[in-house]
C-alpha positions in Angstrom: -8.5 -18.9 -20.1 -5.7 -18.7 -22.7 -2.5 -17.3 -21.2 0.5 -15.9 -23.0 4.1 -16.4 -21.8 4.2 -12.6 -20.9 1.0 -12.9 -18.7 2.4 -16.0 -16.9 5.7 -14.2 -16.3 3.9 -11.1 -15.0 1.7 -13.2 -12.7 4.6 -15.1 -11.4 6.6 -11.9 -10.8 3.7 -10.3 -9.0 3.1 -13.3 -6.8 6.8 -13.5 -5.9 6.7 -9.8 -5.0 3.6 -10.3 -2.8 5.2 -13.2 -1.0 8.3 -11.2 -0.4 6.3 -8.4 1.1 4.7 -10.9 3.5 8.1 -11.5 5.0 8.0 -15.3 4.9 11.2 -16.8 6.1 11.2 -19.5 3.4 8.8 -20.5 0.7 8.3 -22.2 -2.7 5.4 -21.4 -5.0 3.7 -22.1 -8.3 1.3 -20.0 -10.3 -1.2 -21.7 -12.6 -3.9 -20.3 -14.8 -7.4 -21.7 -14.2 -10.7 -21.0 -16.0 -11.5 -17.7 -14.3 -8.6 -17.1 -11.9 -5.0 -17.8 -11.0 -4.2 -20.6 -8.6 -1.2 -20.0 -6.4 0.3 -23.0 -4.6 2.5 -22.0 -1.7 4.7 -24.1 0.6 6.1 -22.0 3.4 7.8 -22.2 6.8 5.2 -21.7 9.6 5.5 -21.8 13.3 4.7 -25.5 13.4 6.9 -26.5 10.4 6.1 -26.3 6.7 2.5 -25.7 5.4 1.0 -26.1 2.0 -1.7 -23.7 0.8 -3.7 -23.1 -2.4 -4.7 -19.5 -2.9 -7.0 -18.2 -5.7 -6.8 -14.7 -7.1 -8.8 -13.1 -9.9 -6.6 -12.2 -12.8 -7.8 -8.5 -12.7 -6.9 -8.3 -9.0 -3.5 -9.6 -9.6 -2.9 -7.1 -12.4 -4.4 -4.3 -10.3 -2.2 -4.9 -7.3 0.9 -4.1 -9.4 -0.2 -0.5 -9.6 -2.8 0.0 -6.9 -1.5 0.1 -3.3 -5.0 -0.4 -1.8 -5.7 -3.5 -3.8 -2.2 -4.8 -3.1 -2.6 -4.2 0.7 -6.0 -5.9 0.7 -4.6 -9.0 -1.1 -1.6 -9.1 1.2 -3.9 -8.9 4.3 -6.0 -11.8 2.9 -2.9 -13.9 2.1 -1.3 -13.1 5.4 -4.3 -14.4 7.3 -4.4 -17.5 5.1 -0.7 -18.2 5.4 -0.5 -17.1 9.0 2.5 -15.0 8.1 3.8 -12.1 10.2 4.8 -8.8 8.5 8.5 -8.7 7.7 
């Protein structure tokens, strides 16, 4: 997958917004393009200390969640379960 700087910036901004909506108390993240998806690496504060996770998200899903609340909520629910985050 060939990614432009604009696509990378949009993906990063979208992921940052999603992580903010999860209400994590502290986190660091990276977004990297892969062959058929975006890979999101997240380190965040959890009940038992810091945890590291790798999340995969389809490029179309990531784009859709910018404008579609249902898609965004579904992705947030999935990530919340994976990251064991509590709503903010």
